[in-house]
C-alpha positions in Angstrom: -98.6 70.6 42.7 -95.4 68.2 41.6 -92.8 67.7 44.6 -89.7 66.1 44.2 -87.6 65.0 46.7 -84.1 62.4 46.4 -83.3 59.2 47.6 -80.2 58.3 48.3 -79.5 54.2 47.1 -75.8 53.7 48.2 -73.6 56.6 47.2 -75.9 57.2 43.9 -78.6 60.2 44.7 -81.8 59.5 42.9 -84.4 61.7 41.9 -87.8 60.3 43.4 -91.1 62.3 42.2 -94.0 62.7 45.0 -97.0 64.0 42.8 -100.1 65.6 43.8 -101.7 65.5 40.4 -103.4 63.9 37.7 -101.7 60.4 37.2 -102.2 58.4 34.1 -101.3 54.7 33.1 -100.2 53.9 29.1 -98.4 51.2 27.2 -96.0 53.1 25.9 -94.8 57.0 26.4 -92.8 58.5 23.8 -91.0 61.5 24.9 -90.0 63.5 21.8 -91.7 64.9 18.3 -89.0 64.8 15.9 -88.8 62.5 13.3 -87.5 59.4 15.6 -90.8 60.2 18.4 -93.0 60.0 15.6 -91.5 56.9 13.6 -91.3 55.5 16.8 -95.3 56.3 17.2 -96.0 55.1 14.1 -94.8 52.1 14.3 -96.1 51.8 18.0 -99.4 52.9 16.8 -99.5 50.2 14.2 -98.8 47.2 16.6 -101.7 48.8 19.0 -99.7 49.7 21.6 -101.9 53.0 22.0 -99.3 54.8 22.6 -99.1 58.3 24.2 -96.8 61.6 23.2 -95.4 64.2 24.4 -94.0 67.0 22.0 -91.7 68.5 24.3 -89.5 71.1 23.9 -88.9 71.7 20.8 -92.1 70.3 18.6 -90.6 68.9 15.9 -87.8 69.0 16.6 -84.7 70.0 15.2 -86.3 69.9 11.3 -88.8 72.6 12.4 -85.7 75.6 12.5 -84.5 74.4 8.5 -86.4 75.9 5.5 -85.5 72.7 3.3 -84.9 69.4 3.3 -84.1 67.9 0.5 -82.3 64.9 1.4 -84.9 63.0 3.2 -86.7 59.8 1.0 -90.1 60.7 -0.7 -90.0 64.3 -1.4 -88.1 63.9 -4.9 -89.2 68.8 -5.1 -87.8 69.2 -1.9 -89.9 69.9 1.6 -89.6 72.4 4.2 -88.6 71.5 7.6 -91.5 72.0 9.4 -94.2 70.6 6.2 -92.2 67.7 6.9 -93.3 67.4 10.5 -96.4 68.1 10.4 -96.9 65.3 8.0 -95.3 63.1 10.5 -97.7 64.0 13.2 -100.5 64.0 11.1 -99.2 60.1 10.2 -99.0 59.5 13.8 -102.3 61.1 14.6 -104.1 58.5 11.9 -103.4 55.7 13.2 -104.2 56.3 17.0 -101.5 58.2 18.8 -101.9 60.1 21.3 -100.3 63.4 21.0 -99.5 66.2 23.5 -98.2 69.7 24.1 -96.0 68.9 27.6 -92.1 68.6 28.5 -91.1 66.3 30.7 -89.5 67.5 33.7 -88.1 65.1 35.9 -88.4 60.9 35.7 -88.4 57.5 37.8 -87.3 54.7 36.2 -86.5 52.3 40.1 -89.6 51.1 39.8 -92.1 49.6 37.2 -94.6 51.3 35.9 -91.7 53.5 35.4 -92.5 57.3 36.1 -92.3 60.5 33.6 -93.5 63.8 35.4 -95.0 66.6 32.7 -95.4 69.9 33.2 -99.2 70.2 33.1 -98.4 68.3 36.5 -99.2 65.5 34.4 -97.8 62.0 36.2 -97.2 59.3 33.2 -96.7 55.4 34.4 -95.8 53.9 31.4 -95.1 50.1 31.3 -92.1 50.8 28.6 -90.7 54.4 28.1 -89.6 55.4 24.3 -86.9 58.5 24.9 -86.7 60.7 21.6 -85.8 64.3 23.0 -83.1 65.2 20.3 -79.8 67.2 21.3 -79.5 71.3 20.8 -77.1 72.6 18.8 -74.8 75.1 20.3 -75.1 78.6 18.8 -73.0 81.7 19.7 -75.4 83.4 21.3 -75.0 86.5 18.7 -78.0 88.3 17.8 -77.4 88.6 14.5 -76.8 84.7 14.3 -80.6 83.7 15.6 -82.0 86.4 13.2 -80.4 84.6 10.3 -81.3 81.4 11.3 -82.5 79.6 8.2 -81.4 82.1 6.2 -77.7 81.6 5.8 -77.2 79.8 9.5 -77.0 76.4 9.9 -76.0 73.6 12.4 -75.1 70.5 9.9 -73.2 70.7 6.8 -74.5 67.2 5.6 -78.4 68.7 5.9 -77.6 72.1 4.1 -74.8 72.4 2.2 -75.7 71.0 -1.0 -77.4 74.5 -0.7 -74.1 76.7 -1.0 -72.2 74.5 -3.9 -70.0 76.3 -5.6 -70.4 79.4 -3.3 -68.3 80.5 0.1 -68.7 79.4 3.8 -68.1 79.7 6.9 -67.2 77.0 9.6 -66.8 77.7 13.6 -65.4 75.3 15.5 -61.9 73.3 16.3 -62.5 70.2 17.2 -62.9 67.3 14.8 -66.6 68.1 14.0 -65.8 71.0 12.8 -62.8 69.4 10.5 -65.1 66.8 9.1 -68.2 69.4 8.4 -65.3 72.0 6.8 -64.2 68.8 4.4 -67.2 68.2 3.5 -68.1 71.4 2.6 -65.1 72.0 0.7 -66.2 69.1 -1.3 -69.4 71.5 -2.5 -68.1 75.1 -2.3 -65.8 77.2 -3.8 -64.3 78.3 -0.5 -64.3 77.6 3.1 -62.9 79.5 6.2 -62.8 78.1 9.4 -62.8 80.7 12.1 -60.7 79.1 14.8 -61.2 81.0 18.2 -57.4 79.6 20.1 -54.2 80.0 17.6 -54.5 76.1 17.2 -57.2 73.4 16.4 -58.4 70.9 19.1 -58.4 68.0 16.1 -57.4 64.9 16.4 -53.9 65.6 14.2 -55.1 63.7 11.3 -58.1 65.3 11.4 -55.8 68.6 11.3 -53.1 67.6 8.8 -56.7 66.4 6.5 -57.8 70.3 6.4 -54.7 71.7 6.4 -53.7 70.6 2.8 -57.2 71.1 1.5 -56.4 73.9 -0.6 -59.9 75.3 -0.7 -59.8 75.7 3.4 -58.4 78.7 5.0 -58.2 78.3 9.0 -58.5 81.6 10.4 -56.9 81.1 14.1 -57.5 83.8 16.5 -60.3 84.2 15.3 -64.4 85.4 17.4 -66.8 85.9 15.2 -69.0 89.1 16.4 -71.7 89.8 13.7 -73.3 88.2 11.0 -75.2 91.1 8.6 -77.1 90.9 5.0 -80.1 91.6 3.3 -82.5 88.9 4.7 -79.7 86.3 4.1 -76.5 86.4 5.1 -73.9 88.2 3.4 -71.3 88.7 5.6 -69.4 87.7 8.7 -67.8 89.8 11.1 -64.4 88.5 12.4 -62.4 90.0 15.4 -58.4 88.6 14.7 -56.0 88.4 18.4 -58.6 90.1 20.8 -56.8 91.4 23.7 -54.0 91.7 22.0 -52.0 95.1 20.8 -53.1 94.4 17.4 -56.5 93.7 17.7 -58.0 94.4 14.7 -61.4 93.7 12.9 -62.3 91.9 9.2 -65.3 91.5 7.4 -65.2 88.4 5.4 -67.8 87.6 2.2 -69.7 84.8 2.6 -73.0 83.1 2.3 -73.6 80.4 4.6 -72.5 80.4 7.9 -72.0 77.0 9.7 -71.9 75.9 13.3 -69.6 73.3 14.5 -69.1 73.8 18.3 -71.1 71.1 19.6 -74.4 69.6 20.5 -75.8 69.3 24.0 -78.3 66.0 24.2 -81.9 66.3 25.9 -81.0 63.9 28.8 -80.6 65.7 31.6 -83.4 64.0 33.7 -82.6 60.4 32.7 -79.1 61.0 33.7 -79.6 59.5 37.2 -81.3 56.2 35.6 -79.4 55.8 32.0 -75.9 55.5 31.3 -74.7 58.5 28.8 -71.0 58.9 27.7 -69.4 62.1 28.3 -70.7 64.8 26.5 -74.8 63.3 27.8 -75.8 61.0 24.5 -77.4 58.3 26.3 -76.0 54.8 25.6 -77.7 52.2 23.8 -76.5 48.3 23.7 -75.7 48.1 19.8 -77.7 47.4 17.6 -80.5 47.9 19.4 -82.5 51.1 21.1 -82.3 49.2 24.4 -81.1 51.7 27.5 -79.4 49.9 30.4 -82.7 49.6 31.8 -84.7 46.6 30.7 -88.1 48.8 28.9 -86.6 52.3 28.5 -85.2 52.7 24.9 -83.2 55.7 23.5 -84.0 56.7 19.7 -82.6 59.4 17.2 -80.5 62.6 18.3 -80.1 61.9 21.9 -78.3 58.8 21.6 -76.4 59.6 18.5 -73.3 61.7 18.4 -72.4 60.9 14.5 -75.1 60.9 12.0 -77.9 63.2 13.4 -79.7 63.0 10.3 -83.7 62.6 10.0 -83.6 59.8 8.6 -81.2 57.5 11.0 -83.4 59.1 13.2 -86.4 58.0 11.8 -85.2 54.5 11.5 -84.1 54.2 15.2 -87.5 55.4 16.0 -88.8 52.1 13.9 -86.3 50.3 16.0 -87.3 51.7 19.4 -91.1 51.0 18.7 -90.3 47.4 17.7 -88.1 46.8 20.9 -90.9 48.3 23.0 -93.6 45.9 21.6 -91.1 43.2 21.9 -90.3 43.8 25.5 -94.0 44.3 26.1 -94.8 41.0 24.5 -92.8 39.2 26.7 -94.0 40.9 30.2 -97.9 39.1 28.8 
């Protein structure tokens, strides 16, 4: 059984792991198995760092919820997201990465070697840690939304917008990200509906102006999504206008795609006592590197990227993290 307690240092409380299970010491620990984690593993293994990779909460990352990927180099005919991540895993294993099932439940970066506890009650002591835990897209929580994931429901317009070229889609959200998604889709789709819960945007004024000036974007203020309908794929969305008001009414809109743009949650909670994050929780890294404020701890992929959130950029930062880790270790020896 793993026990957890808190050690007070000045005014900051940091969790300290007290382990009663198995302990193992490794040179390089990689947490997460999306494009960033597996790419870091490939480079770290080829550098003879003997990396141990734990797959985490969503093995394969967000791409495992994507039916087809057409914008990743090397797959000219496109590839299913889960199949692509299988290829990543096989390549990492080929070079000797020790790939394991397990979820990190706590971390202690206050001493070296660093310590991370996994849910199989194993404490890994590591000379260097690469965090590639990704981010989780926020959804509305509708049963129909879950049912149509990968079949019309997406949380990434840049990833999936091409599949809706010349079609009608809806975007849920009111901030800058939602406006960016809507504008991107407007360049591809016949019609873009923006479903905005409030009677106003939360986006910056310039983004609002761009959306309102785009002729094929229709903004539906004071609208909430009630249900998605369709036969195997999304065909229409049911919205409620002016919910709770005397003139409340339902409307049905025919669409081919439904895009969520209500934010992402970086999977960084257990690292926050030690690592600097922004207000949302994205791990801060030194620009141009994957270095965090703790020497020897690196972050790559969507857990540190609030801007691009693409498989290719995640993979690139995974490469960077492995190189940064190798250089860090070489300086220690």
